[in-house]
C-alpha positions as CSV (number, residue, x, y, z in Angstrom):
1,M,-17.0,37.3,-25.8
2,S,-14.9,37.9,-22.6
3,C,-13.8,41.2,-21.0
4,F,-11.1,42.9,-23.0
5,F,-10.7,45.8,-21.0
6,R,-8.0,44.8,-18.5
7,N,-6.0,48.0,-18.1
8,Q,-8.1,51.0,-16.6
9,F,-5.2,53.2,-16.4
10,F,-4.8,53.1,-20.2
11,Q,-8.4,53.6,-20.7
12,L,-8.5,56.7,-18.4
13,T,-5.4,58.1,-20.1
14,C,-7.1,57.9,-23.5
15,I,-10.2,59.5,-22.2
16,I,-8.2,62.4,-20.5
17,I,-6.1,62.8,-23.9
18,C,-9.3,62.8,-26.2
19,L,-10.8,65.5,-24.0
20,F,-7.7,67.5,-24.0
21,I,-7.2,67.7,-27.8
22,G,-10.9,68.5,-28.5
23,A,-11.7,65.4,-30.8
24,C,-14.6,66.3,-32.9
25,E,-16.1,62.9,-33.0
26,P,-16.9,61.0,-29.8
27,L,-14.3,58.4,-28.8
28,V,-17.2,55.8,-28.0
29,T,-20.4,56.0,-30.3
30,Q,-23.5,56.1,-28.0
31,F,-26.8,55.1,-29.5
32,E,-30.5,56.0,-28.9
33,D,-33.2,53.7,-27.8
34,V,-34.2,53.2,-31.5
35,E,-32.4,54.1,-34.5
36,D,-32.5,53.7,-38.2
37,G,-30.5,50.8,-39.6
38,I,-27.6,51.3,-42.0
39,L,-28.4,50.1,-45.3
40,Y,-26.3,48.4,-47.7
41,K,-26.5,47.0,-51.3
42,A,-24.4,44.7,-53.3
43,K,-22.1,45.8,-56.2
44,H,-24.2,43.8,-58.8
45,T,-27.9,42.9,-57.9
46,E,-30.0,40.1,-59.5
47,P,-33.6,39.9,-59.6
48,P,-35.1,38.1,-56.6
49,P,-37.6,35.3,-56.8
50,A,-41.0,37.0,-57.7
51,S,-43.1,34.4,-55.8
52,V,-42.2,31.9,-53.2
53,D,-43.8,29.1,-50.9
54,T,-40.9,29.0,-48.4
55,V,-38.2,31.3,-47.2
56,K,-34.8,29.6,-46.1
57,V,-33.4,31.5,-42.9
58,M,-30.2,31.1,-41.4
59,T,-28.3,32.7,-38.6
60,W,-24.6,32.7,-38.0
61,N,-22.0,34.3,-35.6
62,I,-19.2,34.8,-37.8
63,R,-16.6,35.8,-35.1
64,F,-15.6,38.8,-37.2
65,G,-13.9,36.5,-39.7
66,A,-11.3,35.1,-37.3
67,G,-12.3,31.4,-38.0
68,R,-10.7,29.2,-35.2
69,I,-7.5,31.4,-34.5
70,P,-6.8,31.2,-31.0
71,W,-7.9,34.8,-30.2
72,F,-7.0,36.4,-26.7
73,G,-10.8,37.3,-25.8
74,D,-12.5,34.3,-26.3
75,S,-10.4,31.2,-26.6
76,C,-7.2,31.2,-24.3
77,G,-5.3,32.6,-27.3
78,D,-2.7,35.2,-27.5
79,R,-3.5,36.8,-31.0
80,V,-5.3,40.3,-30.9
81,I,-4.8,41.6,-34.4
82,L,-5.5,39.1,-37.4
83,T,-3.8,39.8,-41.0
84,E,-5.7,40.8,-44.1
85,D,-5.0,37.3,-45.7
86,E,-6.2,35.5,-42.5
87,V,-9.6,37.4,-42.7
88,L,-10.0,37.1,-46.5
89,T,-9.4,33.3,-46.1
90,N,-12.1,33.0,-43.6
91,L,-14.5,35.1,-45.4
92,R,-14.2,33.1,-48.5
93,G,-15.1,30.1,-46.7
94,I,-18.0,31.7,-45.0
95,A,-19.1,33.0,-48.4
96,D,-18.8,29.3,-49.7
97,K,-20.8,27.9,-47.1
98,I,-23.6,30.5,-47.6
99,N,-23.7,30.1,-51.3
100,E,-23.9,26.3,-50.6
101,V,-26.8,26.2,-48.2
102,Q,-28.4,29.2,-50.1
103,P,-30.6,31.0,-47.5
104,D,-33.0,33.7,-48.7
105,I,-32.5,35.8,-45.3
106,L,-29.1,35.7,-43.4
107,L,-29.0,36.8,-40.0
108,L,-25.3,37.7,-38.9
109,Q,-23.4,38.5,-35.5
110,E,-20.2,39.8,-34.9
111,V,-19.7,41.2,-38.3
112,D,-16.7,43.8,-38.5
113,I,-17.1,46.9,-40.6
114,N,-13.8,48.8,-40.0
115,S,-11.8,47.4,-37.4
116,K,-8.1,47.0,-36.4
117,K,-8.2,43.6,-35.5
118,S,-9.8,42.4,-38.7
119,A,-7.6,44.5,-41.2
120,Y,-10.2,47.2,-41.4
121,I,-12.3,45.2,-44.0
122,N,-16.0,46.0,-44.4
123,Q,-17.3,42.4,-44.0
124,L,-20.9,43.1,-44.8
125,Q,-20.1,44.6,-48.1
126,W,-17.4,42.1,-48.7
127,L,-20.1,39.2,-48.1
128,L,-22.8,41.2,-50.2
129,D,-20.3,41.2,-53.2
130,H,-19.1,37.5,-52.9
131,T,-22.7,35.9,-52.6
132,Y,-26.1,36.0,-54.3
133,F,-27.6,38.5,-52.0
134,N,-28.9,42.0,-53.1
135,Y,-29.5,43.9,-49.7
136,G,-28.1,44.2,-46.6
137,V,-28.3,46.3,-43.2
138,L,-26.3,46.7,-40.3
139,A,-26.8,47.5,-36.6
140,S,-23.8,48.5,-34.8
141,T,-23.0,46.7,-31.4
142,W,-19.5,48.1,-30.8
143,K,-18.2,51.4,-32.5
144,T,-15.3,53.1,-30.8
145,Q,-12.5,55.2,-32.4
146,F,-9.8,53.5,-29.9
147,V,-9.9,50.8,-27.4
148,P,-6.7,51.3,-25.1
149,S,-6.6,47.7,-24.1
150,D,-4.3,45.2,-25.6
151,G,-3.7,46.9,-28.9
152,L,-7.3,46.5,-30.1
153,G,-7.6,50.1,-31.4
154,R,-10.5,51.0,-33.5
155,I,-13.6,48.8,-33.6
156,Y,-16.5,49.0,-35.6
157,E,-18.8,45.9,-35.6
158,G,-22.4,44.7,-35.4
159,N,-25.5,42.8,-36.2
160,A,-25.9,42.4,-40.0
161,L,-29.0,41.1,-42.2
162,L,-28.7,40.2,-45.8
163,S,-31.6,39.4,-48.0
164,R,-32.6,38.6,-51.6
165,W,-35.5,40.9,-51.3
166,K,-35.3,44.7,-50.7
167,I,-35.3,45.9,-47.0
168,I,-37.9,48.3,-46.9
169,A,-37.2,49.6,-43.5
170,A,-35.0,48.8,-40.5
171,E,-34.4,49.7,-36.7
172,R,-31.7,49.3,-34.3
173,I,-33.2,48.8,-30.9
174,Q,-30.8,49.2,-28.0
175,L,-30.8,46.5,-25.3
176,Q,-29.7,47.2,-21.7
177,L,-26.1,47.6,-20.8
178,R,-24.2,45.3,-18.5
179,G,-24.9,46.4,-14.8
180,D,-22.2,44.6,-13.2
181,Q,-19.4,46.6,-14.6
182,D,-17.8,49.7,-13.5
183,A,-18.6,52.8,-15.5
184,L,-15.2,53.1,-17.2
185,T,-15.3,49.5,-18.5
186,R,-19.0,49.9,-19.5
187,Y,-18.1,53.2,-21.5
188,F,-15.8,51.2,-23.8
189,Y,-17.7,47.8,-23.8
190,V,-20.1,46.2,-26.3
191,R,-23.5,47.7,-26.8
192,P,-25.8,44.9,-27.7
193,C,-28.9,45.5,-30.0
194,I,-31.7,44.0,-31.9
195,L,-31.8,44.7,-35.5
196,K,-35.6,44.6,-36.8
197,A,-36.2,44.8,-40.6
198,K,-39.0,44.9,-42.7
199,V,-38.4,42.8,-45.8
200,A,-40.3,42.8,-49.1
201,V,-41.0,39.0,-49.2
202,P,-43.4,38.3,-52.2
203,G,-47.1,38.4,-51.2
204,L,-46.5,39.7,-47.8
205,D,-46.6,43.3,-46.5
206,N,-45.9,42.8,-42.9
207,F,-43.0,40.3,-42.8
208,Y,-39.9,41.0,-40.3
209,A,-36.7,39.6,-39.9
210,V,-35.2,40.0,-36.6
211,D,-31.4,39.6,-35.5
212,V,-30.0,39.5,-32.1
213,H,-26.7,39.0,-30.2
214,I,-27.5,39.0,-26.5
215,T,-24.4,39.8,-24.2
216,A,-22.3,36.8,-23.5
217,S,-21.2,37.5,-19.7
218,T,-23.2,39.1,-17.0
219,A,-23.0,38.6,-13.1
220,D,-26.4,39.9,-12.8
221,D,-29.7,39.6,-14.7
222,T,-28.9,41.9,-17.6
223,K,-28.9,39.0,-20.0
224,K,-32.4,37.9,-18.8
225,R,-33.8,41.3,-19.3
226,Q,-32.3,41.5,-22.8
227,I,-33.8,38.1,-23.7
228,D,-37.1,39.5,-22.2
229,H,-36.9,42.7,-24.6
230,L,-36.4,40.5,-27.5
231,K,-39.6,38.7,-26.8
232,A,-41.5,41.9,-26.0
233,E,-40.4,43.2,-29.6
234,L,-41.6,39.8,-31.3
235,D,-44.9,40.3,-29.3
236,K,-45.3,43.8,-30.8
237,I,-45.0,42.5,-34.3
238,T,-47.4,39.8,-33.4
239,L,-49.9,42.0,-32.0
240,S,-49.7,44.4,-34.9
241,G,-50.7,41.3,-37.4
242,G,-47.2,40.9,-38.7
243,Y,-45.0,37.6,-39.4
244,F,-41.3,37.5,-38.3
245,V,-38.3,35.2,-38.3
246,A,-36.2,36.0,-35.7
247,G,-32.7,34.5,-34.5
248,G,-29.2,35.1,-33.6
249,D,-26.8,34.3,-30.6
250,L,-28.7,34.1,-27.5
251,N,-25.8,33.4,-25.5
252,T,-27.5,30.9,-23.0
253,I,-28.5,27.2,-23.2
254,P,-32.0,25.5,-23.9
255,P,-34.2,24.7,-20.9
256,G,-33.4,21.1,-19.8
257,A,-29.9,21.2,-21.1
258,A,-27.8,18.3,-19.4
259,T,-24.7,20.4,-18.8
260,T,-25.2,24.0,-17.5
261,D,-21.6,24.9,-16.3
262,F,-18.3,24.6,-18.5
263,C,-16.0,26.6,-16.2
264,L,-13.6,23.7,-15.8
265,D,-14.0,22.6,-19.3
266,N,-12.9,25.9,-20.6
267,A,-10.5,27.2,-18.0
268,C,-7.2,28.5,-19.6
269,P,-3.8,27.5,-18.5
270,G,-3.4,28.6,-14.9
271,E,-6.9,29.4,-14.3
272,I,-8.8,28.0,-11.2
273,F,-12.4,27.8,-10.8
274,H,-15.0,26.1,-8.3
275,D,-12.5,26.4,-5.5
276,P,-13.9,28.6,-2.5
277,N,-10.3,29.8,-1.9
278,H,-10.0,31.5,-5.3
279,E,-11.9,34.3,-6.9
280,P,-13.8,34.3,-9.0
281,F,-15.6,30.8,-8.3
282,H,-17.0,30.7,-12.0
283,K,-15.5,31.6,-15.3
284,E,-17.0,34.7,-16.7
285,G,-19.5,33.6,-19.5
286,H,-19.3,29.8,-19.0
287,H,-21.8,29.2,-16.2
288,F,-25.4,29.0,-17.1
289,T,-27.0,27.2,-14.2
290,H,-28.9,30.2,-13.0
291,E,-30.1,30.9,-16.6
292,K,-31.6,27.6,-17.3
293,T,-35.2,28.9,-17.5
294,W,-34.6,32.1,-19.1
295,L,-35.6,30.8,-22.7
296,V,-38.9,29.0,-21.7
297,D,-41.1,32.1,-22.5
298,L,-39.8,32.2,-26.0
299,Y,-40.2,28.2,-26.4
300,D,-43.6,28.4,-24.8
301,T,-44.9,31.5,-27.2
302,Y,-43.1,31.0,-30.4
303,P,-42.0,27.8,-32.4
304,S,-38.3,27.0,-32.9
305,A,-36.8,25.8,-35.7
306,V,-35.5,23.1,-33.6
307,P,-38.4,22.1,-31.3
308,L,-37.2,21.5,-27.6
309,N,-38.3,18.0,-27.3
310,E,-36.2,17.1,-30.5
311,Y,-32.9,19.0,-29.1
312,L,-33.4,17.4,-25.5
313,A,-33.7,13.8,-27.3
314,N,-30.3,14.3,-29.1
315,E,-28.5,17.4,-27.8
316,L,-25.1,16.9,-29.3
317,H,-26.5,16.9,-32.9
318,Y,-27.6,20.4,-32.1
319,F,-24.7,22.0,-30.2
320,T,-23.5,25.2,-31.8
321,N,-20.4,26.7,-30.1
322,T,-17.4,26.0,-28.3
323,P,-14.7,28.4,-27.1
324,K,-12.0,25.9,-27.7
325,W,-10.3,26.2,-31.1
326,D,-9.3,22.5,-31.4
327,D,-12.3,20.9,-30.0
328,F,-15.8,19.7,-31.3
329,W,-19.1,21.7,-30.4
330,Q,-20.0,22.0,-26.9
331,K,-23.2,23.8,-26.3
332,K,-26.2,25.2,-28.0
333,L,-26.3,29.0,-28.0
334,D,-27.8,29.8,-31.5
335,Y,-31.5,29.8,-32.2
336,L,-34.4,30.6,-34.8
337,F,-37.8,31.5,-33.8
338,T,-41.0,32.4,-35.7
339,N,-44.9,33.3,-35.0
340,Y,-45.9,31.4,-37.9
341,K,-44.4,27.8,-39.1
342,W,-41.3,26.4,-39.8
343,V,-41.3,23.2,-42.6
344,P,-41.2,20.1,-40.6
345,D,-37.6,18.6,-40.6
346,S,-36.2,21.4,-42.8
347,D,-33.7,22.6,-39.9
348,S,-30.0,21.9,-40.2
349,T,-27.2,22.4,-37.7
350,H,-24.1,22.9,-39.9
351,Q,-21.6,21.5,-37.6
352,E,-19.4,20.6,-40.4
353,T,-18.3,24.5,-40.5
354,T,-15.3,23.4,-37.8
355,A,-12.9,25.8,-39.1
356,L,-15.0,28.8,-40.0
357,S,-16.2,30.4,-36.6
358,D,-16.6,29.4,-32.8
359,H,-20.3,29.1,-33.8
360,V,-22.3,26.9,-35.9
361,P,-24.8,28.4,-38.6
362,I,-28.3,27.0,-38.4
363,S,-31.0,27.2,-41.0
364,A,-34.7,26.2,-41.6
365,K,-37.2,27.0,-44.3
366,W,-40.2,29.2,-43.2
367,E,-43.6,28.7,-44.8
368,V,-44.9,31.4,-46.4
369,P,-48.5,32.1,-45.3
370,K,-51.4,32.1,-48.1
């Protein structure tokens, strides 16, 4: 997700107006370090499995139902506001894929709840009501009454978790904000978080599902600190004797990836990078060379649904992202980890979902401890 706030004059004007009229609701929602997640329930529920040997888990950044529409913020496009028909068409495709794969627990990122850019559709409730899931929970990553840039307007989106089984408790855990932005831009910008939910999987009283969306673009080490924070939360679950499945869009590439710089591949028309006479030298969010070891601790500590050696032996097979709306997948940014066991060879990287998002869903079966 690229920077959307290109006109600071309008940002400042909006803040002054809101202060002048004495708006009773904050222009941008700030969050505590830890807050309760917002619980949801499907309109019609079904009895979940009473006993299981495995739990299928899937993670997917659904790009707020935009499919592969060339949106201005991430794909060199010029679209800002989507129509209701466009969003519903994409949501139906997403629901069809979910119903085909049949995960028991689904980790989603970039889910809009009430945003102008996606026709104000509550996508979490819509997906609950058009799939077999019974329960959901939301942790907001971006909630503002009005973004005064490019016509974005109201935004309310976040990480969402869907489950067949009851969600006993859930926390929104704030991650560090970017340190490379001016205060005004940071005020309106995304507030990334971890969503940690305790789920009533049969036979387990200490099972957690963890959903995260790491910041896409930083010129400092904010992203590294967010990844370290994620690992620390997973360590806490492990030290308490709990089990977890964790995943999401980590917005960085695996250790040892053959390609670490995508600036030239992803340059928009008229953009120039890797030229000492032009600034910036790198395209924001597309240069990963300095990040190539940032996931080493996660891989060394917790089993990945796609083991690192298997990924490195066939990288193309496991790619999950591209910003190019008309191209094949380019790199891996999406992951699943656990502190127990994945069923061997149960993982799938669903690269056939070409039209549904700029990210690929990945799924795997988790072995239930006995």
